[in-house]
C-alpha positions in Angstrom: 21.8 -6.2 9.5 20.3 -9.6 10.3 16.7 -9.0 9.5 13.6 -11.0 10.0 10.9 -9.9 7.5 7.2 -10.2 8.3 4.6 -9.6 5.7 1.9 -11.3 3.6 0.2 -9.6 0.7 1.6 -8.0 -2.5 2.0 -4.7 -0.7 4.8 -6.2 1.4 6.8 -7.7 -1.5 8.7 -4.5 -2.7 10.0 -4.0 0.9 11.3 -7.5 1.1 12.9 -7.2 -2.3 14.5 -3.9 -1.5 16.0 -5.1 1.8 17.4 -8.1 0.1 18.9 -6.1 -2.7 20.3 -3.5 -0.3 22.6 -6.2 1.0 20.9 -6.9 4.3 20.8 -10.5 5.5 17.2 -11.5 5.5 17.4 -14.6 7.7 13.7 -15.5 7.4 10.5 -14.3 5.9 7.5 -14.8 8.2 4.1 -14.9 6.4 0.6 -16.2 7.0 0.0 -19.8 6.0 -1.2 -20.7 2.5 -5.0 -20.1 2.1 -7.6 -21.7 -0.1 -8.3 -19.6 -3.2 -10.0 -19.8 -6.5 -13.0 -22.0 -7.4 -11.1 -25.2 -6.5 -10.1 -23.7 -3.1 -6.6 -24.9 -3.7 -4.1 -23.8 -1.0 -2.1 -20.9 -2.4 1.0 -19.3 -0.8 1.1 -15.6 0.0 2.8 -13.1 -2.3 5.6 -12.8 0.3 6.2 -16.5 0.4 6.5 -16.7 -3.4 9.0 -13.8 -3.4 11.0 -15.2 -0.6 11.3 -18.6 -2.2 12.5 -17.0 -5.5 15.2 -15.3 -3.4 16.0 -18.4 -1.5 15.0 -16.8 1.8 13.8 -19.3 4.4 10.0 -19.1 4.9 8.1 -19.6 8.2 4.3 -19.7 8.4 3.2 -20.0 12.0 -0.5 -19.6 12.6 0.3 -17.5 15.7 3.3 -16.0 17.4 1.8 -16.3 20.9 3.3 -19.7 21.8 6.7 -20.0 23.6 7.8 -22.4 20.9 7.2 -19.9 18.1 8.9 -17.2 20.1 11.9 -19.4 20.8 12.2 -20.2 17.1 12.3 -16.5 16.3 14.8 -15.7 19.0 17.1 -18.5 17.7 17.5 -16.5 14.5 19.2 -13.7 16.6 17.8 -10.9 14.5 19.1 -7.4 14.7 15.8 -6.1 13.5 12.3 -7.2 12.4 10.7 -5.4 9.5 6.9 -5.7 9.3 4.7 -4.8 6.3 1.0 -5.9 6.4 1.8 -9.2 8.2 -1.7 -9.7 9.5 -0.8 -11.3 12.8 -0.5 -9.6 16.2 3.0 -9.4 17.6 3.0 -10.0 21.3 5.3 -7.9 23.5 7.6 -11.0 23.9 8.1 -10.9 20.1 8.6 -7.2 19.9 11.4 -7.5 22.5 13.4 -10.2 20.6 15.3 -8.2 17.9 18.2 -6.1 19.2 16.9 -2.9 17.5 13.2 -3.7 17.8 10.5 -4.0 15.1 9.9 -1.4 12.4 6.6 -1.3 10.6 5.8 0.0 7.1 2.3 1.6 7.6 0.3 2.9 4.6 -0.9 6.2 6.1 0.4 9.4 7.6 0.2 8.5 11.2 -1.5 9.1 13.6 -4.2 9.3 10.9 -5.8 6.0 9.8 -4.3 3.5 12.3 -5.6 0.0 11.6 -6.2 -2.5 8.9 -7.6 -0.5 5.9 -5.8 2.9 5.8 -5.6 3.2 2.0 -9.3 2.4 1.5 -10.4 4.7 4.3 -8.3 7.6 3.1 -9.9 7.4 -0.4 -13.4 7.0 0.9 -13.0 9.9 3.3 -12.0 12.2 0.5 -8.5 12.8 1.8 -6.3 14.7 -0.7 -3.0 13.2 0.5 -1.7 10.0 2.1 1.6 8.4 2.4 3.9 5.9 4.3 5.0 6.1 7.9 7.9 4.0 9.2 7.2 3.5 12.9 8.8 1.5 15.8 6.2 -1.0 16.9 4.8 -1.3 20.4 1.9 -3.2 21.9 -0.8 -0.6 20.8 -2.5 -0.6 17.4 -0.1 1.5 15.2 0.7 3.7 18.1 4.5 3.6 18.1 6.9 6.5 17.6 7.5 7.6 14.0 11.0 7.4 12.3 10.2 8.6 8.8 7.3 9.7 6.5 6.7 10.2 2.8 3.7 11.7 1.1 1.8 11.3 -2.2 -1.4 12.9 -3.6 -4.5 10.6 -3.8 -6.0 12.3 -6.8 -8.3 9.9 -8.7 -6.4 6.7 -7.8 -8.1 3.5 -6.9 -7.2 1.5 -3.8 -5.4 -0.9 -6.0 -3.4 1.8 -7.8 -2.6 3.6 -4.6 -1.6 0.3 -2.8 1.0 -0.4 -5.6 2.4 3.1 -5.4 2.7 3.1 -1.6 4.3 -0.3 -1.6 7.2 1.1 -3.7 7.4 4.2 -1.6 7.5 2.2 1.6 10.2 -0.1 0.3 12.5 2.8 -0.5 11.7 4.7 2.6 12.5 1.6 4.8 15.9 1.1 3.1 16.7 4.8 3.6 15.5 4.7 7.2 17.9 1.8 8.0 20.8 3.7 6.6 20.0 6.7 8.8 18.8 4.6 11.8 21.7 5.5 14.2 21.0 9.2 13.9 17.1 9.2 13.8 15.2 10.6 16.7 11.8 8.9 16.8 8.8 11.3 17.1 5.9 10.3 19.4 2.4 10.2 17.8 -0.2 12.6 19.1 -3.0 10.4 20.2 -5.5 13.3 20.1 -5.1 13.5 16.3 -5.5 9.7 15.8 -8.2 8.2 13.5 -8.9 4.6 12.9 -9.2 2.5 9.7 -11.2 -0.6 10.5 -11.3 -3.6 8.1 -13.8 -3.1 5.3 -17.1 -4.8 6.1 -18.9 -6.6 3.2 -22.0 -4.5 4.0 -20.1 -1.3 3.1 -19.6 -2.5 -0.5 -23.2 -2.2 -1.6 -23.9 1.2 -3.2 -26.6 3.4 -1.5 -27.9 5.6 -4.2 -29.3 8.1 -1.7 -25.7 9.2 -1.0 -24.2 12.0 -3.0 -22.4 11.2 -6.3 -19.0 12.3 -4.9 -19.2 9.9 -1.9 -20.3 7.1 -4.2 -17.4 7.8 -6.6 -15.0 7.7 -3.7 -16.6 4.4 -2.5 -16.0 2.9 -6.0 -12.3 3.9 -6.0 -11.8 3.0 -2.4 -13.1 -0.5 -2.9 -11.6 -1.2 -6.4 -10.5 -3.8 -7.3 -11.5 -5.7 -4.2 -14.1 -6.2 -2.7 -15.6 -3.9 -5.3 -18.6 -1.5 -4.8 -21.7 -3.1 -6.2 -25.3 -2.7 -7.1 -28.1 -5.2 -8.0 -29.7 -5.3 -11.4 -32.3 -7.9 -12.3 -31.2 -10.0 -9.3 -27.5 -9.9 -10.5 -24.7 -8.3 -8.5 -22.7 -5.9 -10.6 -19.4 -4.5 -9.4 -18.4 -0.9 -10.4 -14.6 -0.6 -10.7 -14.5 2.9 -12.1 -17.1 5.7 -12.3 -17.5 9.3 -13.2 -19.7 12.0 -11.7 -22.3 13.5 -14.0 -24.1 16.9 -13.2 -27.7 15.6 -13.5 -30.5 15.1 -11.1 -33.2 12.5 -10.6 -34.7 10.0 -8.3 -31.9 8.2 -6.5 -31.2 4.8 -8.1 -33.0 5.6 -11.4 -31.2 5.5 -14.7 -31.4 8.9 -16.5 -30.5 7.7 -20.0 -29.5 4.6 -22.0 -25.8 5.0 -21.0 -26.4 3.8 -17.4 -26.2 7.3 -15.8 -27.7 6.7 -12.4 -29.1 9.4 -10.2 -27.8 9.8 -6.7 -28.9 11.8 -3.6 -27.0 14.6 -5.3 -25.9 14.6 -8.9 -25.4 11.3 -10.7 -22.9 8.5 -11.4 -22.0 6.9 -14.7 -20.1 3.6 -14.4 -17.1 3.5 -16.7 -15.8 0.0 -15.9 -17.9 -2.9 -14.5 -17.8 -6.6 -13.7 -20.6 -9.1 -13.8 -20.5 -12.1 -11.5 -18.1 -14.7 -12.9 -17.1 -12.5 -15.8 -14.0 -10.4 -16.6 -14.1 -6.7 -16.0 -15.4 -4.7 -19.0 -15.9 -1.1 -20.1 -19.4 0.4 -20.1 -20.0 0.0 -23.9 -19.2 -3.8 -23.7 -21.4 -4.1 -20.7 -24.4 -2.4 -22.3 -23.9 -4.3 -25.5 -24.5 -7.5 -23.6 -27.1 -6.1 -21.1 -28.9 -3.0 -22.3 -30.4 -0.9 -19.5 -33.0 1.6 -20.7 -33.7 5.0 -19.2 -36.0 4.9 -16.2 -34.7 1.5 -14.8 -34.5 1.4 -11.0 -31.2 0.1 -9.8 -31.1 -1.8 -6.5 
């Protein structure tokens, strides 16, 4: 098939690679324009742009697809299908109508649960036991289109970063298989009554509230690792917690219960396992405490 691929972050790369390796003609990779990154704020291409250039796939980086010019350029490619994976731009109805077989999306949840921008993080933070990938035919609504295929995986103790990498691979293989079976697939409408939404993570959600229970805080840590990272404040310094364990101890929320940085929560306690100081690489708890001892009885902000 003649496919236009649309995606931006690392999550989308396995799907682009799988389509190309399956023998489809990927006529263009649409991705968001290079963004400033790092301390020098140098413009950096997206992960999809890097992968596409390695594979000699033409790259297009429009700031929007709303203009008639951008839509005409897409139509000129005469695609059979558009495959979308975490593109990050809204596709107007005029764009959805261009490919002969429409636009298929790789969505990182079991729809209709967790429609929206942050399905992986929200599933972890909510305490879901299972998540997965849904291949859906796109329409104008937010992740509301009919479903063509699904695949499940347990969440267990995975971080958002680990689960994103796993789901990216699952999504790639599921999309390739879906295209093989496409002529015989009967799309299943979503039940809007069962829908839930996964809004983008707000920076304010990253600060740890020690009055919450230890289980909720541990899920917050996993759901926000490695980025943006759940954090607390110690001596005016912001400390990210990248991994933590639950400890069956009680105390005043936010107070350390020993010299090992066991911190009391609203219920039970949390002991960080892996942390990151501002401007420093991530480190385990022993290395952290070796450089910054925290005695029992310290109040954590």
